[in-house]
C-alpha positions as CSV (number, residue, x, y, z in Angstrom):
1,X,20.9,12.0,-24.3
2,X,17.4,10.9,-23.4
3,X,16.9,8.8,-20.3
4,X,15.5,5.3,-21.0
5,X,12.9,3.9,-18.6
6,X,11.9,0.3,-18.5
7,X,8.7,-0.6,-16.5
8,X,8.2,-4.2,-15.6
9,X,5.0,-6.0,-14.4
10,X,2.8,-4.5,-11.7
11,X,-0.8,-3.2,-11.9
12,X,-2.5,-0.1,-13.2
13,X,0.0,2.0,-11.4
14,X,2.7,0.9,-13.8
15,X,0.4,1.8,-16.8
16,X,-0.2,5.3,-15.5
17,X,3.5,5.7,-14.5
18,X,4.5,4.9,-18.1
19,X,2.2,7.6,-19.3
20,X,3.5,10.1,-16.8
21,X,7.1,9.4,-17.8
22,X,6.7,9.9,-21.6
23,X,7.7,13.6,-21.4
24,X,10.8,12.7,-19.5
25,X,12.5,10.2,-21.8
26,X,12.0,7.0,-23.8
27,X,9.6,4.6,-22.1
28,X,9.6,0.8,-22.5
29,X,7.4,-1.8,-20.9
30,X,7.4,-5.5,-20.2
31,X,4.5,-7.3,-18.7
32,X,2.6,-4.1,-17.8
33,X,-1.2,-4.6,-17.9
34,X,-2.9,-2.9,-20.8
35,X,0.4,-2.3,-22.7
36,X,2.2,-4.2,-25.4
37,X,5.7,-5.5,-24.5
38,X,8.4,-3.2,-25.9
39,X,11.9,-3.5,-24.6
40,X,15.1,-1.5,-25.3
41,X,17.9,-3.0,-27.4
42,X,20.4,-2.0,-24.7
43,X,20.3,-1.8,-20.9
44,X,17.9,0.8,-19.5
45,X,19.0,3.8,-17.5
46,X,16.1,3.3,-15.0
47,X,14.3,0.0,-14.3
48,X,11.0,0.3,-12.4
49,X,9.7,-2.8,-10.8
50,X,6.2,-3.4,-9.4
51,X,4.9,-2.1,-6.1
52,X,4.9,-4.4,-4.2
53,X,7.6,-6.3,-6.1
54,X,7.1,-10.0,-5.4
55,X,4.4,-12.7,-5.4
56,X,4.5,-15.3,-2.7
57,X,6.4,-17.5,-5.1
58,X,9.2,-14.9,-5.6
59,X,8.2,-13.8,-9.1
60,X,7.8,-10.2,-10.1
61,X,4.1,-9.2,-9.8
62,X,2.3,-8.9,-13.1
63,X,-0.3,-10.6,-15.2
64,X,-1.0,-14.3,-14.5
65,X,1.7,-15.8,-12.3
66,X,4.0,-12.9,-12.7
67,X,7.5,-12.6,-14.3
68,X,10.7,-14.5,-13.5
69,X,13.4,-11.9,-12.6
70,X,15.8,-13.8,-14.8
71,X,13.8,-12.7,-17.8
72,X,15.3,-9.2,-17.3
73,X,18.8,-10.4,-18.2
74,X,20.4,-8.0,-20.7
75,X,17.9,-5.2,-19.9
76,X,20.0,-3.7,-17.1
77,X,23.6,-3.3,-16.2
78,X,25.8,-1.8,-13.4
79,X,24.7,1.7,-14.4
80,X,20.9,1.0,-14.3
81,X,19.1,2.6,-11.3
82,X,16.4,0.2,-10.0
83,X,13.2,1.3,-8.2
84,X,10.4,-0.9,-6.7
85,X,8.1,-1.2,-3.8
86,X,8.7,-3.6,-0.8
87,X,12.0,-4.9,-2.2
88,X,12.6,-7.6,0.3
89,X,15.4,-9.5,-1.4
90,X,19.0,-8.3,-1.3
91,X,19.8,-6.4,-4.5
92,X,22.5,-8.8,-5.5
93,X,19.9,-11.6,-5.3
94,X,17.2,-9.7,-7.0
95,X,19.1,-8.4,-10.0
96,X,22.8,-9.5,-10.0
97,X,25.0,-6.8,-11.4
98,X,22.4,-4.0,-11.4
99,X,23.0,-0.5,-10.1
100,X,21.6,0.9,-6.9
101,X,18.1,-0.5,-5.8
102,X,15.7,1.9,-4.1
103,X,12.7,0.7,-2.1
104,X,10.1,3.4,-2.8
105,X,7.8,2.3,0.1
106,X,10.6,3.2,2.5
107,X,10.5,6.8,1.3
108,X,8.7,8.8,4.0
109,X,7.0,11.1,1.5
110,X,5.7,8.2,-0.6
111,X,4.6,6.4,2.6
112,X,2.6,9.5,3.7
113,X,1.0,10.0,0.3
114,X,0.1,6.3,0.0
115,X,-1.4,6.5,3.5
116,X,-3.7,9.3,2.4
117,X,-4.7,7.4,-0.7
118,X,-5.4,4.2,1.3
119,X,-7.6,6.2,3.7
120,X,-9.6,7.8,0.9
121,X,-10.1,4.4,-0.9
122,X,-10.9,2.6,2.3
123,X,-13.7,5.0,3.3
124,X,-15.2,4.8,-0.2
125,X,-15.0,1.0,-0.3
126,X,-16.5,0.6,3.1
127,X,-19.5,2.8,2.3
128,X,-20.1,0.6,-0.8
129,X,-19.9,-2.6,1.2
130,X,-22.2,-1.3,4.0
131,X,-24.6,0.3,1.5
132,X,-25.0,2.7,4.3
133,X,-23.8,6.1,5.5
134,X,-20.9,6.3,8.0
135,X,-22.7,9.3,9.7
136,X,-22.8,8.7,13.4
137,X,-21.5,5.1,13.0
138,X,-19.1,3.9,15.7
139,X,-15.8,3.2,14.0
140,X,-12.6,1.9,15.5
141,X,-9.2,2.6,13.9
142,X,-6.5,0.2,15.0
143,X,-3.1,1.9,14.7
144,X,-2.4,5.6,14.4
145,X,0.4,5.8,11.7
146,X,0.6,6.8,8.1
147,X,-2.8,5.2,7.3
148,X,-4.5,5.5,10.6
149,X,-4.1,9.2,11.0
150,X,-5.6,10.3,7.7
151,X,-8.3,7.6,8.0
152,X,-9.4,8.9,11.3
153,X,-9.5,12.4,10.0
154,X,-11.7,11.4,7.0
155,X,-14.1,9.5,9.3
156,X,-14.4,12.5,11.6
157,X,-15.2,14.7,8.6
158,X,-18.0,12.3,7.8
159,X,-19.2,12.6,11.4
160,X,-18.5,9.0,12.3
161,X,-17.9,8.3,16.0
162,X,-14.2,7.5,15.9
163,X,-12.1,5.7,18.4
164,X,-8.4,5.3,17.9
165,X,-6.5,2.3,19.4
166,X,-2.7,2.6,19.6
167,X,0.0,0.9,21.5
168,X,2.1,4.0,22.3
169,X,0.9,6.5,24.9
170,X,2.2,9.3,22.8
171,X,0.1,8.2,19.8
172,X,-3.0,8.0,22.0
173,X,-2.3,11.5,23.3
174,X,-1.9,12.8,19.8
175,X,-5.2,11.2,18.8
176,X,-7.0,12.9,21.7
177,X,-5.5,16.3,20.8
178,X,-6.9,15.8,17.4
179,X,-10.4,15.3,18.8
180,X,-10.7,11.5,18.9
181,X,-11.4,9.0,21.6
182,X,-8.4,6.9,22.2
183,X,-7.6,3.7,24.0
184,X,-5.0,0.9,24.2
185,X,-5.4,-2.5,22.7
186,X,-6.4,-4.0,26.1
187,X,-9.5,-1.7,26.6
188,X,-11.3,-1.6,23.3
189,X,-14.9,-0.4,23.0
190,X,-17.4,-3.2,22.2
191,X,-20.1,-3.3,19.5
192,X,-18.4,-1.3,16.8
193,X,-20.0,-0.9,13.3
194,X,-16.6,-0.8,11.5
195,X,-13.1,-1.8,12.6
196,X,-10.3,-0.5,10.3
197,X,-7.2,-2.4,11.0
198,X,-3.8,-0.9,9.9
199,X,-1.6,-3.0,12.2
200,X,0.2,-5.9,10.4
201,X,0.0,-8.2,13.4
202,X,-2.6,-10.0,15.4
203,X,-2.6,-7.7,18.5
204,X,-6.1,-8.6,19.7
205,X,-7.3,-11.7,21.5
206,X,-10.2,-13.8,20.3
207,X,-12.2,-12.6,23.3
208,X,-11.6,-9.0,22.3
209,X,-12.6,-9.7,18.7
210,X,-15.8,-11.5,19.8
211,X,-16.8,-8.5,21.8
212,X,-17.2,-6.4,18.6
213,X,-20.5,-8.3,17.8
214,X,-21.7,-10.0,14.7
215,X,-23.0,-6.9,13.0
216,X,-19.6,-5.2,12.5
217,X,-17.4,-5.1,9.4
218,X,-13.6,-5.7,9.8
219,X,-11.7,-3.8,7.1
220,X,-8.2,-5.3,6.7
221,X,-5.9,-2.6,5.5
222,X,-2.6,-4.0,6.8
223,X,-0.1,-6.0,4.9
224,X,0.1,-9.8,5.4
225,X,-0.5,-11.4,7.9
226,X,-3.0,-8.7,8.9
227,X,-4.6,-8.3,12.2
228,X,-6.7,-11.4,12.6
229,X,-5.1,-14.6,14.2
230,X,-4.7,-17.3,11.6
231,X,-6.8,-19.9,13.5
232,X,-9.6,-17.4,14.4
233,X,-13.0,-17.8,12.9
234,X,-14.7,-14.4,13.0
235,X,-18.4,-14.1,13.7
236,X,-18.4,-10.8,11.8
237,X,-17.8,-9.8,8.2
238,X,-14.2,-9.4,7.0
239,X,-13.3,-7.3,3.9
240,X,-9.7,-7.7,2.6
241,X,-8.6,-4.3,1.4
242,X,-4.9,-4.5,0.8
243,X,-3.0,-2.5,-1.8
244,X,-5.8,0.0,-2.2
245,X,-3.9,2.8,-3.9
246,X,-3.0,0.5,-6.8
247,X,-6.5,-1.1,-7.0
248,X,-8.7,2.0,-6.5
249,X,-6.6,5.1,-7.3
250,X,-3.9,3.9,-9.6
251,X,-3.3,7.2,-11.4
252,X,-2.8,9.1,-8.2
253,X,-0.7,6.3,-6.8
254,X,1.5,6.4,-9.9
255,X,2.0,10.1,-9.5
256,X,3.2,9.4,-5.9
257,X,5.7,6.8,-7.1
258,X,6.9,9.2,-9.8
259,X,7.5,11.9,-7.2
260,X,9.7,9.5,-5.2
261,X,11.6,8.4,-8.3
262,X,12.3,12.0,-9.4
263,X,13.5,13.1,-6.0
264,X,15.9,10.2,-5.9
265,X,17.1,10.9,-9.5
266,X,17.8,14.5,-8.6
267,X,19.9,13.5,-5.5
268,X,22.1,11.1,-7.5
């Protein structure tokens, strides 16, 4: 018997994910951008929610103000396997009576792939914003994790002058072994052309931020609240660049999500 998939809300990732799933079963969609609503007449085997799942008001991300989770009543049951990104609510509150809920953004393979896609999109978007080459430009990468590592590698390949700032000494040592300058957050280099922030917290003081100069570009890649203090008025340009895989590379991002879903399906 064919597996039935229901994709709800989201962005262009959901559109491409629906296309990639067609060879694997019967695909239905609700509130997916670019597709007409088409829901099954019985509970779906697999329910795929947006990545990330929720708006600030608690609705499922999608066109307009998003979707009320209550609108999914009757489209799932205790046998429905649920997938989504950044599922912050407890499953019983999100979808009462549903089957197991898997947060795809906690999958280490998905995280690593999303990090590479974020890095690629960030470099492309930054060059567009600067209208300039990154060759020999002093660039500072804040954080050396799943986004910071591939980002630093890409910048080095473009012959930017890359410094990595990390809290842990082991991360700084790894960055140095990879050929980067490295420092802690208390001894940052001044007068940077681009600062790529991957840390979802304000770890820098206003004085440290002011030292970057007015000509730099701050590229915010971290999730909310990001790396700038809420009451800080930067004297430099700030480019918000959150959720880049879905915004800039949705087809590749959809393939990443599909890989995570299929690995979970095989293991169940």
